[in-house]
N, C-alpha and C positions, 0 to 999 in steps of 0.2 A: 531605435531597431524597437519594434514590437518584442512583448514577452505574453510568455503561453503561464497561464494561470497554473499550480499546480495539484489543484483537484481536478480540470480539464486533461492533463497530460499525464496523471494516474488513472483516470478514467479511461482513458484511447488507447495505454499499454495493458490495461485490463481485461478492456474490452476485447483488443487482438490478440493475449495471451488463449483467453478462454477459449475464442475460436480457432487459433489454428494449434495449441496444444492440448486442449478436451480434456482437462483435469475431469477428476471427479465432484461433485459438487458439495460434495462435505469436506473436502479438502480445502475448496474456496471459502466454503463458510468455516471452518478451523483456522485457518489462515487471515480472515478480517477479522474474528474475535480476539484471536491472540493481538493483534495486532494496537485492538481498540481496547486490550489491558495492559498491554506492555506500555503504551501511552499514556495511563494515568499510573504508572506505577514510581519506584521509585529509582527508577533506571531512566525514565523521558528525559532527564538534564544529559544527561552523559551520549546519549543518544541522539539526542540534538546536537551536541556540539560535536560529535562523529560526524556529522551528514552534512554539514556547515562548510 
């Protein structure tokens, strides 16, 4: 069975979310920046364990 890379799945879901829901661009930028900063925090191992 073929698997889809995570980055491709996230890109497709993000593209569809932006096209269908049409959130403001500042909210998209805020969520991306928040996710980037959270990934480099001390909470990253706990989040990684929770999503696996």
